[in-house]
N, C-alpha and C positions, 0 to 999 in steps of 0.2 A: 539062130533060135527064132522060130515064126512069133512077131510081136503081136499082142492081143489087139483088138480093133478098137478104135478111139475115134473121137469127134475129128473133123476135119476144122482144125483150129485156124487154116489159114483163111476161113471164112469168119468173118467179125463174129456173127451169130454162135458157131460152135465155141469158138473162144469166150465170149461172155456166158455161154451157159456152164463152160469149164470153171470159171472164177465164180460164177452164182453156187455152183455144187460145192467147192471148196468152202464158200462163207456159211453155207446153210443146208447142204445135202448130207447124205449118208456116205460117209468117206471111212478110209481105212489110212490110218496114220503109220508110217515106218518110220523107225528111229534108229540109226546105226550107231551103235556104241551106247553101252549100256553103263556109263560111269558116272562120275558127280554132276554132269550136265545130262545126260541122255537119259538116266532112270527117272529123275524128277520131272523131266519135261515130259515123258512118257506117262507117269502117274497123274500128272496134271491135266493133261488132254483127255486120259481115260475117265479122270472122274466126271467131265464133263458130258460124257457118253459117246465120246469118240473112239472107236475100235482101233487100238494099237497094236502094232506088231514090232518088239524090239528084235534087233539083229545085233550079235556079237559074236566074236571070233574065240572067246574064251568059254569052253563047255561048261565050266564050274559056274560061271557068271550066269548063263541060260537056265542050267538047272536050278540054282539059286530062286531065279526070278519065278520060274514054273513053280516051285514049290512054296512060292510066296516068302521067300526069306531074303530081305534087303541086305545088300553089302555096301549100301551108302548110310550114313548117319542121318541126313536129310529126309531120307525116305522110312518111315518105319514099317515093322513086318505088319502090322495091323493096317498101314495103308495099301501095301502092297497085295496083301490076302483079300482085302475088300474088293479091291478093282479086278481081282482073279477073280472072285467068287461071281462078280457078275459078268464075266466073261467078255471084258474090256481090255484085256492085257494079255498077251501072250509074248513069248521069247523062243528065238531060235538062232540057229547058226548056219541055215540055208538061206542063203543070198538069193536064190531064186525067187523066193516069196515077195521079194522087192517090186515085181512086176505086178502084184495086187495090190499095190499100194497107190492110193490117190495124192498122198504128199508124202515126201520123204526128207527128215532132217539129219545132216551128217553131223555126228557129235564125236568124232575122234580125236586122240590127243595129238598134239603139234610140239614135240619137245625140241631142244637143241640138241644139235650133234655135239661131239666133243671139242670140235673147234667154234663153237658156239654160232653156228650156221642152221638155219631152218631146215628140221628134218619134216617135210611133209610126206612122207611114205605112207601113212596111215590115211590121210586125206586121199592120196592116189588112189590106194587098193580101194577105199570105199568108193571112189566116183568110177572106176573100173567097175563094180559090182553093180553100182546103178545103172551105170550106161548098157551094162549087158542085158540089162531087164527094161531100159525105159520105154514107155509108151505114150501116146498122145494124151494131152490133157495132164500129165504129172506135174506136181510142184516139187522141185528140188531145192533145199535151203542148206548152204554152208552154214554151221554155226562154229566150228573149230577155228580158234584165234590164228590168224595168220596176216601174211604182209600184203599190202595194198597190190591188188593185180593177182592175186591167187585164182580167185573164182573165175575171171573172164579167160586169164591165159592159160591156167591149168586145168580146171574143171569145166568151162563149156567146151573146148575142143574133144575132149573126152565122149561128153553126153552128145555132141553133134558128128559122131563119125558116120552114123548111119542117114545122115542127111535130115534130119530132124531139126526145126530151128526155134531156138529161144525166143519167146514172146508170141510165138506165132502157131507152133507144135507143142511146146511144153514151156515149163514157167522156172526160170533159175534166177536165185536171189542168195544174198548173203545176210545173214541176221546174226550178230555176235552175241555169245553166251554171255550171261552177266551173272553166274553163279557166285553166292558166298557162303561158302560152308559154315555151318552151326548159327547161321543169322536167323533169330527167329523172327525177327521183323519184315524182313524183305526176302520172297522166294519166287518162283518162276510166275505166279499168277500177276503180282502187284510190282514187280519190276518192269519199269516202261521198256518196250522192244523195238530196238532200232532195226530197220528193214530197209535194203537196197535191192534193186533189180535190173538186170540186161536192160529192159525195157518198162516203161510205166505200167504197162500190163501186168508184167512179172510181179511188179512192186504191190498191185493193187490185188493179185491174187494171194501173195503172201500175208498182206493185212487181212484181208478176208478171212483167211484160214485162220492166223493165229488169234485173231480177235475173238473167237469161239473160247479161248480159253487164258487169254492174258488181257489184264484190263486196260492198256494203252499203249497205243503202237506210235511207233515214230518213224514215219517215210522221208528218207533220204534220196538224194537226185540219181546216186549210182551205186554200183557194186563196191567201187573204191572209197566211196564217202563213207558208206558202212563198216568196212573193214578199217579204214582208217581211223573212225570215231574209238573203236575196241582200243586199237593200239595207243591212241591219245590216253584215254581212261586209265591204263596200267603205266604207262609212262610220266602222267603226271604225278602219280602216285610215287612210282620207284625214284623219280628224282627229287621229290619233297622228302621223302624217307631218306634219300641219300643226303639230303642238306642238313636234316636235323641228326642223321648219324655224326656227320661232320661236325657241327655244332657240340655234340656231346664229347668228340675227342677235345674241341677246343677248350670246353668248359673242365673237363679231366685236367687238362694242363695247366690251367689257371685255377685249379683247387675249387671250382665253384659247381653247385648242385644243377645239373641241366633240368633236371624235373622241376624244380623250384621256378627256374627261368621260363620253362615252357608254362608253367599253370601263370605266372605272371602275365608274359604275352599274351595268354588266351582270355585275359579279361578284356581284351580291346574288342569292342563291337564291331568293328569293321576292319576289312583289308588284312585279316589274319585267319588262318586255317589250322587249326592244332594237329599237326602230326607227332608222332613219339618214337625215339630211339630204341634199339632194341639190338639181338645178337646178330643180326642180318637176315636177309630176303630168303622166304622159302615158298614152296607151292610151285602151282602149275602156271602162274600168271606172272606175277612183277619181277621174278628173276631171269624170266623167258621173254615175255610178249616185246618188251622194247629192243630186244636184239633182231626180233624180226624186220622191225625198222631201219634198224642200224644195217643190217646186211643188205635190204632193200636198196638203200641209198648210196652204199659203196658201190653197188653196181651202176649207179648214176654219178658216181665221182663226187660225191658229198660226205662229209665226215659229220656224226650226230656228235657234237661235242658233250652237250648234256647228259645225253643218255651214256655216253662212255665215262665222263667223270664220275656220274652219280653210281654206275655199275661199280667202278673202282672202289669207291668209299663202301658201298654195299656188302662187295666181296669180302673187304676187308675186316668187316665188325666181327666174325668169328675169332679170328686173331687177336683181335682187339679183347675179346672177352676172355679169351684163353690168358693173355696177358694180365688180365684182372686178377684171375684166379692163382696166377704167379705170385703176384704182389700181395694177395691176402695170405698166401701161405707163408710167404717171406717174413710178412708181418708176424706171423704165429710162430716163428721161428722154425719153419718146417721147408723142406725140399718138396719140388714137385715130385722127383723122380722119388719112388717108392710109396706115394701119397696116395689113399684110397678117396676117389673123388665119385660123387654120386650127382649125376644129370637128372633134374627134374623135367620131364616135358621133352619128348624129342620130335611131336608133331611141329609142324611150320607154323601153325598158329593155335590160339588156344580153343579148346573143346572140339577138337577134330582128330579123327587118326589118319591124316595123311601126312606121311613123312618125306615125301618129295622136295627135294632140292633144301630139305632142313638143315639151318645153321648148325643143329647140334652135331650133324656128322662131322664136319670140319673140326668142331670144338674137341670132338672126342678124338679124331685123329691127332691134333695138335698136342693135346694132354698126354696121349698114350706115346707119342714121339718123344715126348720128354721124360716118359717112363713112370707115368701114373697108372695106378689098376683104375679104370673107368668102369662103373655100372650104371644104368640107368633106370628109371620108374616112370611110365606111361601108362595109366590106365586104358587109354584110348589106342596104344601101340602095343600090344602084348608080345609081338615078334617083330622085331628089326632087322632086315637084310642091311648089315652094315657095309658088305661087299658081296660080288657076287658067290663067294665061295665061304662067305662067314654072316653066319646068323647072330642074333642076341636076342635074349629074352628079359621082358622087365621084372626087375626083384620088387618084392613087397616093401612098401612103406611103413615098415615098422619103426618103432621107436629106436630099436638096437641098430638098423640100418640108419639112421639118423646120426646117432651118437656116434657110431662105428666110423662114419666118413670123416676124412682129416678135412674136405672140402664138399659142399653141397652147392650145386649151379642150377638156379632156375632158368631154363631156357624157354619153355612154354608154359604161360601161365594159366593154367585148367582152372576152372572154376570150382572144381571137386577139391582142389587141394587144402588142406588146412594150414594156413598161413603162420597162425598163431604158433601151432605146434611146430611148424617147420623152423620157424624163427627161433623159437624157445629150444630146440634141441641140436640144433646146429652148431658145431665148432666155429667152423667158418663158412660163411654165408655168401655166395656171389650172386646177387640178383640182378638179373641181365634186362627184368621186364616191371621193376618196380613195383612187383607184387605185394611186398613185404612192408609197403611205405604206412599204410596206415598202424600196421603193427609197432613198428619201430618208434613212429610219431608218439604212441599211447604209452610205451614203456620209457621214453626218454633215453633208448641206449645210443640211438643214433638219429641223425634227420633222416628223411626218406631218400633211399636209392644210396645211401653210403653201403659201402662193403663192411661187413661186420666179422668181428672175431670174438666167439665166446669161449667162454672157460674161465670168465672174469670180466669185472666191467671194464669198459674201454679206460677209464680214468686210472687203473690199476697197471694198466701195461706198461712197460718201457716207453720213454719218451719217443724214440726213435720209430719203433714199432707203431705208437698212438699216431705220430704224425703221419706215416705211410698209408695207414688203414682210413684216419679221418680224411686225407685228401683224396682219396680214390674213389671216384664217382662217375657214371656214366652221364 
């Protein structure tokens, strides 16, 4: 393919002109991957007047964007319609249009393989597409989370095949996404953006461009430093969640209320950061990102012990919650086999529709393996692909559904749930998120985060059952 003409960036003046254009000129911004990261990025850039072209391999995603229909909760239909109406955002599956872009961000998924090794096939495909249409003066930024060294060792060689040089003919950087779905406070514009380039000129080019629609830039010394910063952020969270999950198991063995203990510890004004236990990790970051670093270090003959231990604990939490369902049903003199279980919330976190890596799936599998009849309700996930050949549909959260369930399990604590109603109508309630704590406290039925058996006050239950339920807490 004949490449479009560009500035001779080997000359300092041409390179500086390209950096200046990215910072202040009339540019076209290409965003490869219109998911949870790419679409909010594209819309934020378009709001500032930058012309954006979104690229995605899914025709239905492209068609939705073209019609002003958002598939991402953090981008409303109205926001999408506005930038479409102004002619600032279009979408396509045609990768040849990458050659018309002055800057390109790669925002594609980076999942784990079945063996928990990095799957960067989407990054490779995107880099190949960009490389096939790379022209002088372009800024290319990888935003997909990956292991340190990916941008330099994998992406750079692909972009350099035709003899163009990073820092001289084009600019290459890594800038980690920091998306937090359903966060109304922090978004693309006000979350500080880390960036590191192949050369200082690459970093300056990215700083100048992103500063047009991001409030604060955080330049670092290299590609690898930027890649490692992202892994550290999520490993920090995963390890601390693993710690508090293990503390929950310990508190359970001791007959203590972990939520009371966490609240007490959190009153210390220094040296403590509050993390809370739950049914397990989910989503596209915490269950995945630390393993990218573990894999990288295994290639260097080093074992990431903290990551492995935390992962082991976190992966075991769905089984712990399923065990609590067994205990609670046993306290109500019911077997799991044949019981009707209703799971509330199958998304990986509250107020989102993303069920990727959700602990709800393993909880369902364990309970069904024990013979339970499991249904779910989640207004954010009306259809749930449990397996490649099996889909489930959210049931209506009616009074009859709550009363008819032998056990109700809160896995995702969506804000829209009426917890007083759930608490009142459930015969057996297993709350893995402490969502009903305030309800339980006001009724005096149970201390926060106790597993609750309804159908009679706790004091009226037989002694053995009362002891089992009163001591079962996360």
